[in-house]
VOKOL-642306 format. One record per residue: residue number from 1; residue in one letter; x, y, z of N, C-alpha, C in turn. Coordinates in Angstrom, 1 decimal, decimal comma, padded with zeros to 4 digits. Example, Ala and Ser with C-alpha at 12.3 -4.5 7.8 and 13.67 -1.06 7.14 Angstrom:
<vopas>
resi_resn_neast_nnorth_nup_caeast_canorth_caup_ceast_cnorth_cup
1_A_013,2_-005,7_007,8_012,3_-004,5_007,8_013,2_-003,3_007,8
2_S_012,8_-002,2_007,1_013,7_-001,1_007,1_012,9_000,0_007,9
</vopas>
This chain:
<vopas>
resi_resn_neast_nnorth_nup_caeast_canorth_caup_ceast_cnorth_cup
1_M_014,6_001,1_-014,9_013,6_002,5_-014,2_013,6_003,6_-014,0
2_N_013,1_004,5_-014,8_012,8_005,7_-014,7_013,5_006,7_-012,8
3_Q_013,1_007,8_-012,8_012,7_009,0_-012,0_013,7_008,5_-010,4
4_D_015,0_007,2_-010,8_016,3_007,3_-010,1_015,8_006,9_-009,4
5_W_014,5_006,2_-009,0_014,0_004,9_-008,2_015,5_003,8_-008,1
6_E_015,4_003,2_-006,7_015,8_001,2_-007,2_015,2_001,0_-005,8
7_P_014,5_000,2_-006,7_013,1_-000,8_-006,0_013,8_-002,2_-005,3
8_P_013,4_-003,0_-004,3_014,0_-003,9_-004,3_013,7_-004,9_-004,4
9_C_013,5_-005,3_-005,7_013,2_-006,6_-006,6_012,9_-006,4_-007,8
10_P_012,5_-006,7_-008,8_012,9_-006,8_-010,3_010,9_-006,3_-009,8
11_L_010,1_-004,9_-010,8_009,1_-005,2_-010,9_008,0_-004,9_-011,9
12_R_007,5_-005,3_-012,3_006,6_-004,4_-014,0_006,1_-003,6_-013,9
13_P_006,7_-002,2_-013,6_005,9_-000,6_-014,0_004,3_-000,5_-013,9
14_L_004,2_-000,5_-012,9_002,1_-000,1_-013,3_002,5_002,0_-012,8
15_V_002,6_002,6_-011,8_002,9_004,1_-011,3_004,5_004,2_-011,5
16_T_005,0_005,0_-012,4_006,2_005,9_-011,7_006,8_007,7_-012,0
17_T_006,4_007,8_-010,8_006,2_009,2_-010,2_007,3_009,9_-010,0
18_P_007,8_011,8_-009,2_009,4_011,5_-008,2_008,6_010,8_-007,3
19_E_006,8_010,8_-006,9_007,2_010,8_-005,7_006,2_008,8_-005,0
20_L_006,0_008,4_-006,3_005,5_007,3_-005,7_005,6_005,9_-007,3
21_L_006,2_005,3_-006,4_006,3_003,7_-007,6_005,7_002,8_-007,6
22_V_005,0_001,6_-008,7_003,8_000,6_-008,0_004,7_-000,1_-009,4
23_G_004,3_-001,0_-008,8_005,2_-002,2_-009,6_004,2_-003,9_-009,2
24_E_004,2_-004,6_-009,9_004,1_-005,7_-009,8_005,2_-007,1_-009,5
25_W_005,4_-007,4_-008,2_006,5_-008,3_-009,0_005,8_-009,9_-008,9
26_A_006,5_-010,7_-009,0_006,0_-012,4_-008,4_007,3_-012,9_-008,0
27_C_007,0_-014,1_-007,4_008,2_-014,7_-006,9_007,8_-016,3_-007,4
28_A_008,3_-017,3_-008,1_008,1_-018,8_-008,7_008,2_-019,8_-007,5
29_G_008,2_-019,2_-006,8_007,9_-020,9_-005,1_008,8_-021,6_-005,5
30_G_009,2_-023,0_-004,3_009,2_-023,8_-004,6_010,5_-023,9_-003,9
31_H_010,3_-023,0_-002,9_012,0_-022,4_-002,0_011,1_-022,5_-000,4
32_A_010,3_-023,6_-000,1_009,5_-023,1_001,5_010,8_-023,1_002,5
33_A_011,7_-023,4_002,1_012,9_-023,2_003,0_013,9_-022,0_003,1
34_A_013,4_-021,0_002,9_014,1_-019,8_001,9_014,2_-018,7_003,2
35_R_014,9_-017,7_003,8_014,6_-016,8_004,7_016,0_-015,6_004,1
36_W_015,0_-014,7_004,6_016,7_-013,8_003,4_016,0_-012,0_004,6
37_R_017,2_-011,0_004,6_016,7_-010,3_005,1_016,4_-008,9_004,0
38_E_016,3_-008,6_004,7_015,3_-006,9_003,4_015,8_-005,8_004,7
39_Q_016,5_-004,7_004,0_016,0_-003,3_004,7_015,6_-002,7_003,4
40_A_014,3_-002,0_004,5_013,3_-000,9_003,4_014,0_000,1_002,7
41_R_014,6_001,3_001,9_014,9_002,1_001,2_013,3_003,4_001,4
42_Y_012,3_003,2_000,9_010,8_004,0_001,4_010,2_003,9_002,2
43_H_009,0_004,2_002,1_007,8_003,2_003,0_007,1_003,1_001,4
44_E_007,5_002,1_002,5_006,5_000,3_001,2_004,8_-000,2_001,8
45_L_004,3_000,0_001,7_003,0_-000,8_001,4_003,4_-001,8_-000,2
46_D_003,6_-003,0_000,8_003,4_-004,4_-000,1_001,6_-005,9_000,1
47_L_001,2_-005,3_-001,0_-000,2_-006,1_-001,3_000,1_-007,0_-002,3
48_L_-000,7_-008,7_-001,2_-000,2_-009,4_-002,0_-001,3_-010,3_-002,9
49_Q_-001,5_-010,4_-004,1_-002,1_-011,2_-005,0_-002,8_-012,8_-005,2
50_T_-001,2_-013,2_-004,3_-001,6_-014,8_-004,4_-000,6_-015,8_-003,0
51_G_-000,6_-015,9_-003,2_000,2_-016,7_-001,8_000,2_-015,9_-000,5
52_S_001,6_-016,0_000,2_002,1_-015,5_001,7_002,8_-015,9_002,2
53_H_003,7_-015,1_003,0_005,1_-015,3_003,2_004,5_-014,8_005,0
54_L_006,2_-015,0_005,9_006,4_-014,5_006,9_007,5_-013,8_006,9
55_R_006,7_-012,5_008,1_007,9_-011,4_008,0_008,0_-011,2_009,8
56_T_009,3_-010,8_010,2_010,3_-010,6_011,1_010,3_-009,0_011,6
57_H_010,5_-009,1_012,3_010,6_-007,0_012,6_011,1_-007,5_014,2
58_G_012,2_-007,6_014,2_012,9_-007,7_015,3_011,9_-008,9_015,8
59_R_011,4_-009,0_017,7_011,1_-010,0_017,7_009,0_-010,4_017,4
60_Q_008,9_-009,1_016,2_007,2_-009,6_016,1_007,8_-010,1_014,7
61_R_006,1_-011,1_014,6_006,5_-012,0_013,4_005,0_-011,9_012,8
62_S_004,6_-011,4_012,0_003,4_-011,1_010,5_003,4_-012,5_010,5
63_V_002,4_-012,7_009,6_001,4_-013,1_008,1_001,0_-012,8_007,5
64_V_001,6_-012,7_006,2_001,4_-011,9_005,0_000,6_-012,4_004,2
65_D_-000,6_-011,7_003,7_-002,0_-012,3_002,5_-002,3_-012,2_002,6
66_P_-003,3_-012,1_000,7_-004,1_-011,1_000,3_-005,3_-010,2_001,1
67_T_-005,1_-011,0_002,4_-006,0_-010,0_003,3_-005,5_-008,7_004,2
68_T_-003,5_-008,9_003,7_-002,4_-007,9_005,1_-002,4_-007,2_003,6
69_A_-001,5_-005,8_004,2_-000,9_-004,9_003,6_000,4_-004,8_004,0
70_A_001,5_-005,1_003,9_002,7_-005,4_005,2_003,8_-003,9_004,4
71_V_003,8_-002,4_006,0_004,2_-001,3_005,8_005,4_-001,8_006,7
72_N_006,3_-000,9_005,9_007,5_-000,6_006,6_008,6_000,9_006,3
73_T_008,9_001,4_006,6_009,6_003,0_006,9_010,9_002,8_006,6
74_P_011,9_004,4_006,0_013,1_003,7_005,3_014,2_003,5_006,5
75_G_014,7_002,8_006,5_015,8_001,8_007,3_015,3_000,6_008,3
76_N_013,7_000,3_008,0_013,5_-000,8_008,8_013,9_-001,8_008,1
77_E_015,4_-003,1_009,5_015,2_-004,5_008,3_013,9_-005,1_008,9
78_Y_014,8_-005,8_008,4_012,7_-007,4_008,1_013,6_-008,6_007,7
79_W_013,1_-009,9_008,3_013,0_-010,9_007,7_011,9_-011,4_006,3
80_M_012,1_-012,3_005,8_011,4_-012,6_004,7_011,2_-014,1_004,9
81_E_009,8_-014,9_004,8_010,1_-016,1_004,8_009,6_-016,6_003,9
82_A_009,7_-017,6_003,4_008,9_-018,2_002,7_007,8_-019,0_002,9
83_A_006,3_-019,5_002,8_005,8_-019,8_004,2_005,4_-021,2_003,3
84_S_005,2_-021,3_001,9_004,7_-022,5_001,4_005,8_-022,5_000,1
85_Q_005,7_-023,3_-001,5_006,5_-023,0_-001,9_005,8_-023,1_-003,1
86_R_004,1_-022,5_-002,6_003,5_-022,2_-003,5_004,5_-020,6_-004,3
87_P_003,9_-020,7_-005,5_004,5_-019,2_-006,1_003,1_-018,0_-005,6
88_Q_004,4_-016,7_-005,6_003,2_-015,9_-005,3_003,3_-014,5_-005,7
89_R_001,9_-014,0_-005,5_002,7_-012,5_-006,6_002,4_-011,4_-006,1
90_G_002,6_-010,1_-005,9_001,9_-008,9_-005,3_002,0_-007,5_-006,5
91_T_002,3_-006,9_-005,1_002,0_-005,3_-005,8_002,4_-004,4_-004,8
92_L_003,5_-003,9_-005,4_004,4_-003,2_-004,6_004,6_-001,5_-004,6
93_L_003,9_-000,6_-003,6_003,5_000,7_-003,7_005,2_001,6_-003,0
94_L_006,0_001,9_-003,7_007,1_003,2_-002,5_006,0_004,2_-002,5
95_L_006,7_005,4_-001,7_006,3_006,6_-001,3_008,1_007,1_-000,9
96_R_007,4_008,6_-001,0_008,9_009,5_-001,0_008,7_010,9_-001,4
97_G_009,0_011,5_-000,3_009,4_013,1_-000,2_007,6_013,3_000,0
98_A_006,8_014,1_000,0_006,2_014,6_-000,1_005,0_013,8_000,1
99_L_004,2_013,0_-000,5_003,2_012,0_-000,7_003,4_011,0_000,8
100_A_005,4_010,8_000,7_005,2_009,5_002,0_004,9_010,5_003,1
101_E_005,6_011,7_003,7_005,1_012,8_004,3_003,7_012,4_004,9
102_E_002,9_013,0_003,8_001,3_013,2_004,1_000,8_011,9_004,4
103_C_001,3_010,2_004,1_000,9_009,4_003,8_001,2_008,0_004,7
104_A_002,4_008,0_004,8_002,9_007,4_005,5_002,5_007,1_007,0
105_S_003,1_006,2_007,4_003,2_005,9_008,8_003,5_005,6_009,4
106_R_003,7_006,4_010,3_005,5_006,6_011,7_005,2_006,1_012,5
107_E_004,2_004,6_012,8_004,2_003,6_013,3_005,5_002,3_013,5
108_A_005,1_001,4_014,0_006,6_000,9_014,2_006,7_-000,3_013,0
109_P_006,9_-000,7_012,3_006,5_-001,6_010,9_005,6_-002,7_012,0
110_R_004,3_-002,9_010,2_003,7_-003,9_010,8_003,1_-004,2_010,0
111_T_001,5_-005,5_010,0_001,3_-005,8_008,9_-000,4_-004,7_008,9
112_R_-000,9_-004,7_007,8_-001,9_-003,9_008,3_-003,0_-004,4_007,6
113_H_-004,3_-004,6_007,8_-006,1_-005,1_007,2_-006,0_-004,6_006,0
114_V_-006,5_-005,3_005,5_-006,9_-004,6_003,7_-008,6_-004,8_003,0
115_S_-009,1_-004,1_004,1_-010,4_-004,5_003,8_-010,9_-004,2_002,2
116_A_-012,2_-004,5_002,2_-013,0_-004,9_000,9_-012,9_-004,2_-000,3
117_S_-012,7_-002,8_000,1_-012,8_-001,7_-000,2_-011,4_-001,3_-000,9
118_A_-010,4_-001,6_-000,4_-008,8_-001,4_-000,7_-009,4_-002,4_-001,5
119_A_-009,6_-003,7_-001,6_-009,2_-004,9_-002,2_-009,4_-004,6_-003,7
120_R_-010,6_-003,8_-003,6_-011,7_-003,4_-005,1_-010,4_-002,3_-005,7
121_L_-009,9_-001,2_-005,0_-009,5_-000,6_-005,8_-008,1_-000,9_-006,2
122_H_-007,8_-002,0_-005,5_-006,2_-002,7_-005,5_-005,8_-003,5_-006,8
123_F_-007,7_-003,8_-006,9_-008,0_-005,3_-008,2_-008,4_-004,2_-009,7
124_Q_-009,2_-002,6_-009,3_-009,2_-001,6_-010,6_-007,5_-000,9_-011,4
125_L_-007,0_-000,9_-010,0_-005,2_-000,1_-010,3_-005,2_-001,3_-011,4
126_L_-005,0_-002,5_-010,8_-004,5_-003,5_-012,0_-004,9_-003,5_-013,8
127_R_-005,8_-003,8_-013,7_-006,6_-003,3_-014,8_-007,0_-002,1_-015,5
128_A_-006,2_-000,8_-014,7_-006,4_000,1_-015,8_-006,0_000,4_-016,2
129_L_-006,0_001,1_-018,0_-005,8_001,1_-018,9_-004,9_002,4_-018,9
130_D_-005,4_003,6_-018,7_-005,3_005,1_-018,7_-004,3_005,7_-017,8
131_P_-002,9_006,2_-018,2_-002,0_006,5_-016,9_-002,8_007,1_-015,7
132_L_-003,0_007,5_-015,8_-004,4_009,0_-015,4_-004,7_007,6_-014,5
133_A_-006,1_007,5_-014,8_-006,3_006,4_-014,3_-005,8_006,0_-013,5
134_R_-004,8_005,2_-014,0_-003,8_004,1_-013,2_-003,2_004,8_-011,9
135_E_-002,5_006,4_-011,7_-001,9_006,9_-011,4_-003,2_007,4_-010,1
136_E_-004,3_007,6_-010,0_-005,5_008,0_-009,3_-005,8_007,1_-008,8
137_T_-005,7_006,1_-009,3_-006,3_004,4_-008,8_-005,4_004,3_-007,2
138_A_-003,2_004,6_-007,7_-003,1_004,2_-006,7_-002,5_005,4_-005,6
139_L_-003,0_006,5_-006,1_-003,1_007,4_-004,9_-004,5_007,0_-004,0
140_A_-005,4_006,7_-003,9_-006,2_006,5_-003,5_-006,3_004,8_-002,8
141_L_-005,7_004,2_-003,3_-005,5_003,1_-002,7_-004,3_003,5_-001,4
142_V_-003,8_003,6_-001,6_-002,5_005,0_-000,8_-003,6_005,7_000,5
143_H_-003,3_006,7_-000,4_-004,7_007,4_000,8_-005,7_006,5_001,4
144_H_-006,5_005,1_000,9_-007,2_004,7_001,8_-006,5_003,7_002,8
145_L_-005,2_003,0_002,3_-004,9_002,5_003,3_-004,1_002,9_004,5
146_H_-003,9_004,4_004,2_-003,3_005,2_005,2_-004,4_005,4_006,6
147_A_-005,8_005,4_005,6_-006,8_006,2_006,4_-007,4_005,2_007,3
148_E_-007,4_004,0_006,5_-007,7_002,4_007,8_-006,9_001,8_008,9
149_G_-005,2_002,4_008,7_-004,0_002,5_009,2_-004,3_003,5_010,3
150_R_-005,0_004,5_010,6_-005,1_005,2_011,7_-006,4_004,8_012,2
151_A_-007,2_003,8_012,2_-008,6_003,5_012,8_-007,6_002,5_013,6
152_P_-009,0_002,6_015,4_-007,6_002,1_016,2_-008,2_000,7_016,1
153_P_-007,4_-000,2_017,0_-007,3_-002,2_016,4_-008,6_-002,4_017,4
154_R_-008,7_-003,6_017,2_-010,3_-004,5_016,5_-009,4_-004,8_018,3
155_G_-010,7_-005,7_018,1_-010,3_-006,6_019,6_-009,5_-006,1_020,4
156_P_-009,8_-007,2_021,7_-009,2_-006,6_023,2_-007,5_-006,6_022,8
157_R_-007,3_-005,1_023,6_-005,4_-005,0_024,0_-004,9_-005,8_024,7
158_A_-005,1_-006,2_025,8_-004,3_-007,0_027,3_-004,6_-009,0_026,1
159_I_-003,6_-008,4_025,3_-003,2_-010,2_024,2_-001,8_-010,8_025,1
160_S_-001,9_-012,2_025,5_-000,8_-012,7_026,1_000,2_-012,8_024,7
161_P_001,5_-013,5_025,0_001,9_-013,5_023,7_001,9_-015,1_023,4
162_A_001,5_-015,9_024,4_001,2_-017,5_023,6_-000,3_-017,1_022,6
163_W_-001,5_-016,4_023,2_-002,4_-015,9_022,1_-002,0_-015,8_020,8
164_R_-001,0_-014,9_020,7_-000,7_-013,9_019,4_000,3_-014,9_019,1
165_Q_000,9_-015,8_019,4_001,8_-016,5_018,2_000,9_-017,7_018,0
166_L_-000,1_-018,0_018,6_-000,9_-019,3_018,1_-002,3_-019,0_017,8
167_T_-002,4_-017,7_017,0_-003,1_-016,7_016,2_-001,9_-016,3_014,9
168_E_-000,9_-016,9_015,1_-000,4_-015,9_013,7_000,2_-017,8_013,8
169_E_-000,3_-018,4_013,7_000,0_-020,2_013,7_-001,2_-020,7_013,3
170_L_-002,4_-020,3_013,4_-003,5_-020,8_012,9_-003,5_-019,3_011,5
171_Q_-003,3_-018,4_011,6_-003,1_-017,9_009,7_-002,7_-017,8_009,0
172_H_-001,2_-018,9_009,8_-000,1_-019,1_008,7_-000,6_-020,3_008,0
173_V_-001,3_-022,0_008,8_-002,2_-022,9_008,1_-003,2_-022,3_007,3
174_M_-003,5_-021,1_007,2_-005,3_-020,9_006,6_-004,1_-019,8_005,7
175_A_-003,2_-019,2_005,1_-003,3_-018,9_004,2_-002,1_-019,8_003,6
176_T_-001,4_-020,7_003,7_-001,2_-022,2_003,0_-002,4_-023,0_002,5
177_S_-003,2_-023,1_003,7_-003,9_-024,5_003,0_-005,4_-023,9_002,8
178_F_-006,4_-023,3_002,2_-007,0_-022,6_002,3_-007,9_-022,7_000,9
179_T_-007,5_-023,0_-000,2_-008,2_-023,6_-000,9_-008,8_-025,4_-000,7
180_E_-007,8_-025,7_000,2_-008,3_-027,2_001,1_-009,6_-026,9_001,9
181_R_-009,7_-028,3_001,9_-012,2_-028,1_002,9_-011,5_-028,8_004,0
182_L_-011,4_-026,9_005,2_-010,5_-026,7_006,8_-011,7_-027,1_007,0
183_T_-011,2_-027,4_008,6_-012,2_-027,3_009,6_-011,8_-027,7_010,7
184_V_-013,1_-026,7_012,2_-012,4_-026,5_012,9_-010,7_-027,1_013,9
185_S_-011,2_-028,6_014,3_-010,4_-030,1_014,1_-009,0_-030,1_013,9
186_A_-009,4_-029,7_011,7_-007,9_-029,8_011,2_-006,9_-028,9_012,0
187_L_-007,6_-027,5_011,4_-006,7_-026,3_011,8_-006,0_-027,0_013,9
188_A_-007,1_-026,8_014,1_-006,8_-026,7_016,1_-005,2_-028,0_015,8
189_A_-005,2_-028,9_015,2_-004,7_-030,0_015,3_-003,4_-029,8_014,5
190_A_-003,3_-028,6_013,6_-002,4_-028,4_013,1_-001,6_-028,0_013,7
191_T_-001,8_-027,2_014,8_-001,1_-026,0_015,6_-001,8_-026,6_016,8
192_R_-001,7_-027,8_017,1_-001,5_-028,8_018,5_-002,3_-027,9_019,7
193_T_-003,6_-027,8_019,7_-004,4_-027,7_020,5_-005,7_-028,1_020,0
194_S_-006,7_-027,4_020,7_-007,9_-028,1_020,9_-008,5_-027,0_019,8
195_P_-010,1_-028,1_019,2_-011,1_-026,6_018,2_-011,5_-025,6_019,2
196_F_-011,8_-025,8_020,4_-012,0_-025,4_021,3_-011,5_-024,2_021,8
197_H_-010,2_-024,3_022,1_-009,4_-023,0_022,9_-008,8_-022,0_021,5
198_A_-009,0_-023,0_020,2_-008,5_-022,2_019,1_-009,5_-021,6_018,3
199_S_-010,8_-021,4_018,2_-012,1_-020,8_017,8_-011,6_-019,3_019,1
200_R_-011,4_-020,3_020,2_-011,6_-018,6_021,1_-010,8_-017,5_021,1
201_V_-009,3_-018,4_020,9_-008,3_-017,1_021,1_-008,1_-016,5_019,5
202_F_-008,6_-017,4_018,6_-008,7_-016,4_017,1_-009,9_-015,3_017,1
203_R_-010,7_-015,8_017,8_-011,9_-014,6_017,9_-011,1_-013,7_018,5
204_A_-010,6_-013,6_019,7_-009,7_-012,7_021,0_-008,7_-011,6_020,3
205_V_-007,9_-013,0_019,6_-007,1_-011,6_018,8_-007,3_-010,7_017,2
206_T_-007,6_-011,3_016,9_-008,6_-011,0_015,8_-009,9_-010,0_015,6
207_G_-010,7_-010,2_016,2_-012,2_-009,9_016,6_-013,1_-010,6_015,7
208_E_-013,0_-011,6_014,6_-013,3_-012,2_014,2_-013,6_-013,9_013,2
209_T_-014,3_-015,0_013,2_-013,9_-015,7_013,2_-013,3_-016,8_012,1
210_M_-012,5_-017,8_012,8_-011,5_-018,6_011,8_-012,3_-018,5_010,3
211_H_-014,2_-018,7_010,5_-014,5_-018,7_009,4_-014,1_-017,9_008,2
212_A_-014,3_-016,7_008,7_-014,5_-015,4_008,5_-013,4_-014,7_007,5
213_H_-012,7_-015,3_008,7_-011,0_-015,3_007,3_-010,4_-015,8_006,4
214_L_-011,2_-016,9_006,7_-010,5_-017,9_005,6_-011,6_-017,2_004,6
215_N_-013,2_-017,1_005,1_-014,0_-016,8_003,8_-012,9_-015,2_003,1
216_R_-012,3_-014,6_003,3_-011,7_-013,3_003,2_-010,5_-013,5_002,5
217_L_-009,8_-014,2_002,6_-008,4_-015,2_002,3_-009,0_-015,8_000,7
218_R_-010,2_-016,7_000,9_-010,2_-017,5_-000,9_-011,1_-016,3_-001,5
219_L_-011,9_-015,3_-001,1_-012,7_-014,7_-001,9_-011,2_-013,3_-002,4
220_R_-010,0_-013,0_-001,7_-008,7_-012,1_-002,3_-007,8_-012,8_-002,9
221_A_-008,0_-014,0_-003,3_-007,2_-014,6_-003,8_-008,4_-015,2_-005,1
222_A_-009,9_-015,4_-005,5_-010,7_-014,9_-006,1_-010,5_-014,6_-006,9
223_L_-010,3_-012,9_-006,4_-010,2_-011,4_-006,9_-009,8_-011,1_-008,5
224_F_-008,7_-011,8_-007,5_-006,6_-011,8_-008,6_-006,2_-013,0_-009,3
225_E_-007,7_-013,5_-009,6_-007,9_-015,2_-010,1_-008,9_-014,2_-011,4
226_L_-009,6_-013,7_-011,1_-011,0_-013,3_-012,2_-010,1_-012,9_-014,0
227_E_-008,9_-012,1_-013,9_-008,1_-011,8_-015,2_-008,1_-013,2_-016,1
228_H_-008,1_-013,8_-015,5_-007,7_-015,2_-016,3_-009,1_-016,5_-016,2
229_A_-011,0_-015,7_-015,8_-011,1_-017,1_-015,1_-012,6_-016,4_-016,2
230_S_-012,9_-015,2_-017,3_-013,6_-015,8_-018,3_-014,1_-016,7_-018,6
231_G_-016,2_-017,1_-018,5_-016,6_-018,5_-018,8_-016,1_-018,9_-018,0
232_R_-015,3_-019,4_-017,1_-014,7_-020,5_-016,0_-014,7_-020,3_-014,8
233_L_-016,2_-019,5_-014,0_-016,5_-019,0_-013,0_-016,2_-020,0_-011,7
234_T_-017,1_-021,1_-012,1_-017,7_-022,8_-011,2_-015,6_-022,9_-010,8
235_D_-014,8_-022,8_-012,1_-014,2_-023,6_-011,5_-013,2_-023,0_-010,9
236_V_-012,4_-021,6_-011,0_-011,8_-020,7_-009,8_-013,4_-020,9_-008,3
237_A_-014,3_-020,8_-008,3_-015,0_-021,0_-007,1_-014,2_-022,5_-006,3
238_L_-014,4_-023,6_-006,8_-014,1_-024,8_-006,3_-012,1_-024,9_-006,8
239_E_-011,8_-024,0_-006,8_-009,8_-024,0_-006,9_-010,2_-023,3_-005,9
240_M_-010,7_-022,2_-005,2_-010,5_-021,7_-004,0_-010,7_-022,4_-003,5
241_G_-011,5_-023,4_-002,8_-012,2_-023,8_-002,3_-013,7_-023,4_-001,6
242_F_-014,4_-023,7_-002,3_-016,3_-022,9_-002,3_-016,6_-024,1_-002,8
243_S_-017,7_-024,6_-001,8_-018,8_-025,6_-002,2_-019,7_-026,2_-003,6
244_S_-019,3_-024,5_-003,8_-019,7_-024,1_-006,0_-020,5_-022,9_-006,1
245_H_-020,6_-022,6_-007,0_-020,5_-021,3_-007,7_-021,6_-020,8_-007,2
246_S_-022,9_-020,5_-006,5_-023,2_-020,3_-006,2_-022,7_-019,9_-004,6
247_H_-022,2_-020,5_-004,0_-021,9_-020,0_-002,8_-021,3_-019,4_-003,0
248_F_-019,5_-018,7_-003,6_-018,6_-018,2_-004,3_-019,3_-016,7_-004,5
249_T_-020,7_-017,4_-005,4_-021,3_-015,6_-006,0_-021,4_-014,6_-004,9
250_H_-022,2_-015,6_-004,1_-022,9_-014,9_-003,1_-022,3_-014,2_-002,0
251_A_-020,9_-015,5_-002,0_-020,1_-014,7_-000,9_-019,1_-013,4_-001,0
252_F_-019,0_-013,7_-003,1_-018,3_-012,1_-003,6_-018,9_-011,0_-003,7
253_R_-020,5_-011,1_-003,7_-021,3_-010,1_-003,6_-021,2_-009,3_-002,2
254_R_-021,5_-010,6_-001,6_-021,9_-009,4_000,1_-019,8_-009,2_000,6
255_E_-018,9_-009,1_000,0_-018,3_-008,7_000,0_-017,6_-007,8_-000,7
256_F_-017,6_-007,8_-001,9_-017,5_-006,4_-002,6_-018,5_-006,4_-003,7
257_G_-019,8_-006,1_-003,2_-021,0_-005,4_-004,2_-020,9_-005,9_-005,1
258_C_-020,5_-006,4_-006,1_-021,3_-007,3_-007,3_-020,9_-009,0_-007,6
259_P_-021,7_-009,5_-008,2_-021,4_-011,3_-008,7_-019,6_-011,4_-009,0
260_P_-018,9_-012,0_-009,7_-017,9_-011,6_-009,7_-017,4_-012,1_-011,3
261_S_-018,8_-012,3_-011,9_-019,0_-012,3_-013,8_-018,8_-010,8_-013,9
262_A_-018,8_-010,0_-013,1_-019,1_-008,2_-013,4_-017,3_-008,1_-013,9
263_L_-016,8_-008,7_-012,7_-015,2_-008,0_-012,9_-014,2_-009,4_-013,5
264_A_-015,0_-010,3_-014,3_-014,2_-011,3_-014,5_-013,6_-010,9_-016,5
265_T_-013,5_-009,7_-017,1_-013,3_-009,5_-017,8_-011,6_-009,5_-018,0
266_P_-010,7_-010,5_-019,4_-009,7_-010,6_-018,8_-009,2_-009,7_-019,6
267_R_-008,0_-009,3_-018,6_-007,3_-008,1_-018,4_-006,2_-008,3_-020,3
268_P_-006,5_-006,8_-020,8_-005,5_-007,4_-022,1_-003,8_-007,4_-021,8
</vopas>
């Protein structure tokens, strides 16, 4: 790979400039118990397309799934842990130089919420054929995530460690089981608590319901399946856990502003 970049994992390069490297990575899965340590060389933004994993920075553990972006700065050490044996695929953006100075977060490493508009930019980046358009979309995505990261956190600030841990456990279960027909009772049982407590705690910590979070997980996973889905949108809807094609289409349009059929052209 040119420009003297040293990426932390093998990448299929999408954008390579002196200040920005963007590439797709893939993990075949099958190693649910695997745990390994990483150290960031650059400012990193890691966005999942499919799958999930856990990242631990010091005492802070975070669930990384298609609704979040993992953020790291040079020198940060963190632990990676496979959350399930399912394959993972993601897009890694590495920043350095003036671009990193302008856009990278100076805060502690963490995960960052990925809005619907940022997910659309991510999708467009993967589909762009013209190098200029691809680079421009990548820069727009970087700036978008930076702007979203500067927004004040949602929900109450005084949250107990026990509530945060329960929320992470609920997110973990949803990230690894979102294609199944989940219920509040099933999620509560998986995290050894009551349905009422699970629902109350999740909303207090995240500012959204478990149903809303689960729907976003399914929609983000579906978004990156559309490149293979021409002519079989009903199959994608059912595979992602939606009850019907119409339910999927309605939720997709509400999240991304267009029906899934508008984005289902296979990538060359």
